[in-house]
C-alpha positions as CSV (number, residue, x, y, z in Angstrom):
1,M,36.6,-15.8,13.9
2,T,37.2,-19.2,12.3
3,Q,40.8,-20.5,12.8
4,A,42.8,-22.1,10.0
5,P,41.8,-25.8,9.6
6,E,43.8,-28.5,11.3
7,R,44.4,-31.8,9.6
8,T,44.2,-35.4,10.7
9,T,43.7,-38.8,9.2
10,V,40.5,-39.9,11.0
11,G,38.0,-37.5,12.7
12,I,35.8,-39.4,15.2
13,V,32.6,-37.6,16.2
14,G,31.3,-38.9,19.6
15,A,33.1,-40.5,22.6
16,G,30.6,-43.3,23.2
17,P,31.4,-47.0,23.1
18,A,31.9,-47.0,19.3
19,G,34.1,-43.9,19.1
20,L,36.3,-44.9,22.0
21,V,36.9,-48.5,20.8
22,L,37.7,-47.2,17.3
23,A,40.1,-44.7,18.8
24,H,41.9,-47.3,20.9
25,I,42.5,-49.5,17.8
26,L,43.7,-46.6,15.7
27,R,46.1,-45.5,18.5
28,R,47.6,-49.0,18.7
29,E,48.1,-49.2,15.0
30,R,49.5,-45.6,14.9
31,V,46.8,-44.2,12.6
32,P,46.4,-40.5,13.5
33,F,43.0,-39.4,14.8
34,V,41.1,-36.7,16.7
35,I,38.0,-37.5,18.8
36,V,35.5,-34.9,19.8
37,D,32.5,-35.0,22.1
38,R,29.9,-32.4,23.1
39,H,30.0,-33.5,26.7
40,A,32.5,-32.7,29.4
41,H,34.9,-35.5,30.3
42,A,33.3,-35.8,33.8
43,E,29.9,-36.3,32.2
44,L,30.9,-39.6,30.5
45,R,30.5,-41.5,33.8
46,A,27.3,-39.7,34.7
47,R,25.1,-41.1,31.8
48,S,23.8,-44.5,32.9
49,K,22.5,-46.5,29.9
50,A,23.2,-50.0,28.7
51,G,25.0,-52.6,30.7
52,L,25.1,-56.1,29.1
53,V,28.0,-57.1,26.9
54,E,27.8,-60.2,24.6
55,H,30.2,-63.1,24.6
56,R,31.2,-62.3,21.0
57,T,31.8,-58.6,21.9
58,V,34.2,-59.6,24.7
59,R,36.1,-61.9,22.3
60,L,36.4,-59.0,19.8
61,L,37.7,-56.7,22.5
62,A,40.2,-59.3,23.7
63,A,41.5,-59.8,20.2
64,E,42.1,-56.0,20.0
65,G,43.9,-55.9,23.2
66,I,41.2,-54.0,25.1
67,A,39.5,-56.7,27.2
68,E,41.6,-57.9,30.2
69,T,43.8,-54.8,29.9
70,I,41.6,-51.7,30.0
71,L,38.2,-53.4,30.5
72,H,37.9,-56.4,32.9
73,F,34.8,-58.5,32.4
74,T,34.3,-60.2,35.7
75,T,30.6,-60.1,36.4
76,E,28.7,-62.7,34.5
77,N,24.9,-63.0,33.8
78,H,23.9,-66.5,33.0
79,Q,20.1,-66.4,33.3
80,C,17.0,-64.5,32.4
81,E,13.5,-64.9,33.8
82,F,10.1,-64.4,32.2
83,R,7.6,-63.6,35.0
84,T,3.8,-63.4,35.1
85,P,1.6,-63.1,38.2
86,N,1.1,-66.8,38.1
87,E,4.4,-68.2,36.8
88,R,8.2,-67.7,36.7
89,I,10.2,-69.3,33.9
90,V,14.0,-69.1,34.2
91,I,16.1,-69.7,31.1
92,D,19.7,-70.7,31.9
93,Y,21.2,-69.5,28.6
94,G,24.7,-69.7,30.0
95,A,24.4,-73.4,30.4
96,L,22.7,-73.8,27.0
97,T,25.7,-72.1,25.3
98,G,28.3,-74.2,27.0
99,G,29.1,-71.7,29.8
100,R,29.3,-68.6,27.6
101,P,27.2,-65.9,29.3
102,Q,26.7,-62.2,28.9
103,Y,28.8,-59.9,31.1
104,V,27.5,-57.0,33.2
105,Y,29.5,-53.8,32.5
106,P,27.6,-50.5,32.9
107,Q,28.1,-48.3,29.8
108,H,29.0,-45.2,31.7
109,E,31.8,-47.2,33.5
110,L,33.0,-48.7,30.2
111,V,33.3,-45.4,28.4
112,G,34.9,-43.8,31.4
113,A,37.6,-46.4,31.5
114,L,38.2,-46.2,27.8
115,A,38.4,-42.4,27.8
116,D,40.7,-42.3,30.8
117,A,43.1,-44.8,29.1
118,L,43.2,-42.7,25.9
119,L,43.8,-39.5,27.9
120,A,46.7,-41.2,29.8
121,S,48.2,-42.2,26.4
122,G,48.2,-38.6,25.2
123,S,45.6,-39.1,22.5
124,D,43.9,-36.0,21.0
125,M,40.5,-35.9,22.8
126,R,38.4,-32.8,22.8
127,F,35.5,-32.5,25.2
128,D,32.9,-29.8,25.5
129,V,33.1,-29.4,21.7
130,T,29.9,-29.4,19.6
131,V,30.1,-30.5,16.0
132,T,27.8,-28.2,14.0
133,G,28.6,-29.5,10.5
134,V,30.3,-32.2,8.5
135,R,31.2,-31.2,4.9
136,P,32.7,-33.6,2.4
137,S,34.9,-32.2,-0.4
138,A,37.5,-33.4,-2.8
139,D,40.2,-33.0,-0.2
140,G,38.5,-35.0,2.5
141,V,35.9,-34.2,5.1
142,T,35.7,-30.9,7.1
143,V,34.3,-31.2,10.6
144,I,33.1,-27.8,11.9
145,M,33.2,-27.4,15.7
146,T,32.3,-24.9,18.4
147,D,33.9,-25.1,21.8
148,A,32.5,-24.2,25.2
149,V,33.3,-20.5,24.8
150,G,31.9,-20.2,21.3
151,R,35.1,-20.4,19.3
152,I,34.6,-22.0,15.9
153,S,37.3,-24.2,14.4
154,E,37.6,-26.7,11.5
155,L,39.2,-30.1,11.3
156,L,40.1,-31.5,7.8
157,C,40.1,-35.3,7.9
158,D,40.8,-37.9,5.3
159,V,37.9,-39.8,6.8
160,A,35.2,-38.9,9.3
161,V,33.4,-41.5,11.4
162,G,30.1,-40.5,13.0
163,C,29.6,-42.1,16.4
164,D,27.4,-39.2,17.6
165,G,24.2,-41.0,18.3
166,P,20.7,-40.8,16.7
167,R,20.5,-37.0,16.8
168,G,24.1,-36.3,15.7
169,V,24.9,-34.2,12.6
170,T,27.2,-36.7,10.9
171,A,24.4,-38.8,9.4
172,S,22.9,-35.7,7.8
173,A,26.0,-35.3,5.6
174,L,25.4,-38.7,3.9
175,D,23.7,-38.3,0.5
176,D,21.6,-40.9,-1.2
177,V,21.1,-43.2,1.7
178,R,17.8,-44.9,2.8
179,V,16.7,-44.7,6.4
180,V,14.3,-47.5,7.4
181,E,12.5,-46.5,10.6
182,Q,9.6,-47.9,12.6
183,T,8.0,-46.7,15.8
184,V,7.1,-49.4,18.4
185,P,3.5,-48.8,19.7
186,A,4.7,-48.8,23.3
187,S,6.6,-46.6,25.7
188,W,9.0,-47.4,28.5
189,L,10.1,-45.4,31.6
190,A,13.7,-46.2,32.7
191,V,15.0,-45.6,36.2
192,T,18.1,-46.5,38.1
193,G,17.8,-48.1,41.5
194,E,20.7,-47.4,43.9
195,A,20.8,-50.9,45.4
196,P,21.8,-54.4,44.3
197,P,19.3,-56.2,42.0
198,L,16.4,-58.1,43.5
199,E,17.6,-61.3,41.7
200,A,21.0,-62.0,40.3
201,H,19.7,-62.2,36.7
202,T,17.6,-60.3,34.2
203,I,13.8,-60.2,34.8
204,Y,11.1,-59.6,32.1
205,A,7.7,-59.3,33.8
206,A,4.4,-59.4,31.9
207,H,1.6,-58.1,34.2
208,P,-2.0,-57.0,33.5
209,R,-0.9,-53.5,34.5
210,G,1.9,-53.5,31.9
211,F,5.5,-54.6,31.4
212,A,8.3,-54.3,34.1
213,G,11.9,-55.3,33.8
214,Q,15.0,-55.6,35.9
215,M,18.5,-55.4,34.3
216,R,21.7,-55.6,36.4
217,R,24.1,-52.7,36.2
218,G,26.6,-53.7,38.9
219,P,26.8,-54.7,42.5
220,A,25.1,-51.5,43.8
221,L,23.1,-50.3,40.8
222,T,20.1,-51.8,39.0
223,R,18.2,-50.6,35.9
224,Y,14.4,-50.9,36.0
225,Y,11.9,-50.4,33.2
226,L,8.1,-49.8,33.2
227,G,5.7,-49.9,30.4
228,V,3.8,-46.6,30.5
229,P,1.0,-44.9,28.4
230,T,2.6,-43.4,25.2
231,E,1.2,-40.0,26.1
232,D,2.9,-39.9,29.5
233,R,5.8,-37.7,30.4
234,V,8.5,-38.2,33.1
235,G,6.8,-35.7,35.3
236,D,3.7,-38.0,35.5
237,W,5.8,-40.6,37.4
238,P,7.1,-39.5,40.8
239,E,9.4,-41.8,42.6
240,R,6.6,-43.3,44.9
241,R,4.4,-44.1,41.9
242,I,7.3,-45.8,40.1
243,R,8.2,-47.9,43.1
244,D,4.6,-49.0,43.7
245,E,4.2,-50.0,40.0
246,L,7.5,-51.9,39.9
247,S,6.7,-53.7,43.2
248,Q,3.3,-54.8,41.9
249,R,4.3,-55.8,38.4
250,L,7.5,-57.6,39.5
251,G,5.7,-59.2,42.3
252,V,8.3,-58.3,44.9
253,A,6.1,-57.0,47.7
254,S,8.0,-54.5,49.8
255,R,11.5,-55.4,48.7
256,L,11.9,-52.0,46.9
257,D,10.9,-50.0,49.9
258,G,13.6,-47.5,50.7
259,V,15.6,-48.1,47.5
260,P,16.3,-44.7,45.9
261,L,15.0,-44.6,42.3
262,V,16.9,-41.9,40.3
263,E,17.4,-40.6,36.8
264,P,14.0,-41.4,35.4
265,S,13.8,-41.0,31.6
266,L,11.6,-42.2,28.7
267,V,13.2,-44.8,26.5
268,D,13.2,-44.2,22.7
269,L,11.6,-47.4,21.3
270,R,12.0,-46.4,17.7
271,V,14.0,-48.8,15.5
272,R,16.0,-47.6,12.6
273,V,18.6,-48.8,10.1
274,T,20.6,-46.5,7.7
275,Q,21.5,-48.2,4.4
276,P,24.3,-48.0,3.5
277,M,26.2,-46.8,6.6
278,Q,28.9,-45.1,4.5
279,R,29.1,-42.6,1.6
280,G,32.5,-41.5,0.2
281,R,34.7,-40.6,3.1
282,I,32.0,-40.5,5.8
283,F,31.1,-43.6,7.9
284,L,28.5,-44.1,10.6
285,A,28.7,-46.5,13.6
286,G,26.5,-47.3,16.5
287,D,23.3,-45.3,17.2
288,A,24.2,-42.9,14.4
289,A,23.7,-45.7,11.9
290,H,21.0,-47.8,13.6
291,L,18.6,-47.8,16.6
292,I,17.4,-51.0,18.3
293,T,15.1,-51.5,21.3
294,P,16.7,-52.3,24.7
295,V,15.3,-55.8,24.6
296,G,18.2,-58.3,24.7
297,G,20.9,-55.7,25.4
298,K,22.1,-55.4,21.7
299,G,22.6,-51.7,21.2
300,M,26.1,-51.2,22.9
301,N,27.2,-54.5,21.4
302,L,26.3,-53.5,17.8
303,A,28.1,-50.2,18.3
304,I,31.3,-51.9,19.5
305,Q,31.2,-54.5,16.7
306,D,30.7,-51.7,14.2
307,A,33.8,-49.9,15.6
308,V,36.0,-53.0,15.4
309,E,35.0,-53.6,11.8
310,I,35.5,-50.0,10.6
311,A,38.8,-49.8,12.6
312,R,40.2,-52.8,10.8
313,G,39.2,-51.3,7.5
314,L,40.9,-48.0,8.4
315,V,44.0,-49.8,9.5
316,D,44.2,-51.6,6.2
317,R,43.6,-48.3,4.3
318,F,46.0,-46.1,6.2
319,G,48.5,-48.6,7.5
320,R,51.3,-50.4,5.8
321,C,49.2,-52.3,3.2
322,Q,47.3,-49.3,1.9
323,D,44.4,-51.5,0.9
324,E,40.9,-50.0,1.0
325,R,38.9,-53.1,0.0
326,R,37.8,-53.9,3.6
327,L,36.8,-50.3,4.3
328,S,34.8,-50.1,1.1
329,R,32.8,-53.2,2.3
330,Y,32.0,-51.9,5.7
331,S,28.2,-51.6,5.2
332,E,28.1,-54.8,3.3
333,T,29.8,-56.6,6.1
334,R,27.9,-55.1,9.0
335,L,24.3,-54.8,7.8
336,P,23.4,-58.5,7.8
337,A,24.4,-58.8,11.5
338,I,22.5,-55.6,12.3
339,W,19.3,-56.9,10.7
340,Q,19.8,-60.2,12.5
341,A,19.9,-58.4,15.8
342,Q,16.9,-56.3,14.9
343,A,14.9,-59.5,14.0
344,F,15.8,-61.1,17.4
345,S,14.9,-57.9,19.3
346,N,11.6,-57.6,17.5
347,W,10.7,-61.2,18.2
348,M,11.6,-60.8,21.9
349,L,9.8,-57.5,22.3
350,R,6.6,-59.1,21.0
351,L,7.1,-62.0,23.4
352,I,7.4,-59.9,26.5
353,L,4.9,-57.1,25.7
354,A,2.4,-59.2,23.8
355,L,2.2,-56.5,21.2
356,G,-1.1,-56.3,19.4
357,A,-3.2,-56.5,22.6
358,A,-5.9,-53.9,22.8
359,S,-6.1,-51.6,25.8
360,S,-8.8,-53.7,27.4
361,E,-7.4,-56.8,29.0
362,S,-10.7,-58.6,28.4
363,S,-10.7,-58.1,24.6
364,D,-10.1,-60.9,22.2
365,D,-7.0,-59.2,20.9
366,A,-5.5,-59.1,24.4
367,R,-6.4,-62.7,25.1
368,F,-4.9,-63.8,21.8
369,A,-1.7,-61.9,22.4
370,R,-1.3,-63.4,25.8
371,G,-1.9,-66.9,24.4
372,L,0.8,-66.4,21.8
373,R,3.2,-65.2,24.5
374,D,2.4,-68.2,26.7
375,G,2.8,-70.5,23.7
376,W,6.3,-69.2,23.0
377,L,7.3,-69.5,26.7
378,R,6.1,-73.1,26.7
379,S,8.2,-73.8,23.6
380,L,11.3,-72.3,25.2
381,Q,10.8,-74.6,28.1
382,R,10.1,-77.8,26.2
383,D,11.8,-77.5,22.8
384,P,15.6,-77.9,23.1
385,L,16.2,-76.6,19.6
386,L,14.3,-73.4,20.2
387,A,15.9,-73.0,23.6
388,R,19.3,-73.4,22.1
389,W,18.5,-70.8,19.3
390,F,17.3,-68.3,21.9
391,A,20.3,-68.8,24.2
392,Y,22.9,-68.3,21.4
393,A,21.0,-65.2,20.0
394,Y,20.5,-63.7,23.5
395,A,24.0,-64.2,24.8
396,G,25.6,-63.2,21.5
397,V,27.4,-66.5,20.9
398,D,28.3,-67.3,17.3
399,P,26.9,-70.7,16.2
400,E,29.5,-73.6,16.3
């Protein structure tokens, strides 16, 4: 039996970085909200994903009273390394941006801290709740939910914000939007190493056997990536095979021996942008609105930046000033920054993967792709203007 609908001002679907940051700002500004997520509360800290936070994102969170109160950004990442079997090129982007690095903050720890703080404040958070439908009407937006024991309920919201990821139902409720999507002709396997990183910076390795990467996730966790054939499945890659390939492609000899490699998964390398990111009273943020490759660590940052912008619009609309102009311009404001991040990610992906190479390493296409990659790396080393552009775009520092 369906219960009588409840009512709130903002319904937030999804307790990821975007949904939780949005909820914190609304709580501070006393805008009523309900946040629902299909996972149990304990599962929030169990899903290891992104981990690099941009300089501009930390500044936004500080301005909203979240950084240095709930989230403490203490672990800095100043360098990234491009590695081949014959050469290692380290770019000190922290120095090039005047000492403004990225910060290492694992996503599962970030969402855990944000959720715990909201629960401690008495906010209305509902876990183990699956949203099965989002239905706009003249009265608002009805969010249809099913809890862990199968009870169906409805939440009538003035506004609904979909932060429910690329497979969530909120996006399907938007009419007359255009979804621009592209599939990257590559596949990555991700795995978490239960040990400190091999080097105290990010590594992108280009090897004849394929791509390998190391991304820091904290003092005792490291995220590794392997380029794998697009037809492969997780089951094709037992732990020993992953370790052997990482060791060879990263050129680290036996340094990974004995390191537990857990949580193997295939990374979705599709890219997608929904235009516009809003229709009527329904708004999208984060992966629900756009997907970006993991290159450069932009995904979680875009989600948080979306959340801050939409929160400010909602506060204007439902706060003291009752002004909906900023909220109505949400897509117009965010899409240029999203496309700029997509452009950088696309450029960098081509740099590290040498996309366009044929399967044979001796083919002319492969040689040409490697030549282009090497040409870009030489330019990053020798051209101060290009190096500065890369550093600011990579670290997420706004131009001065």
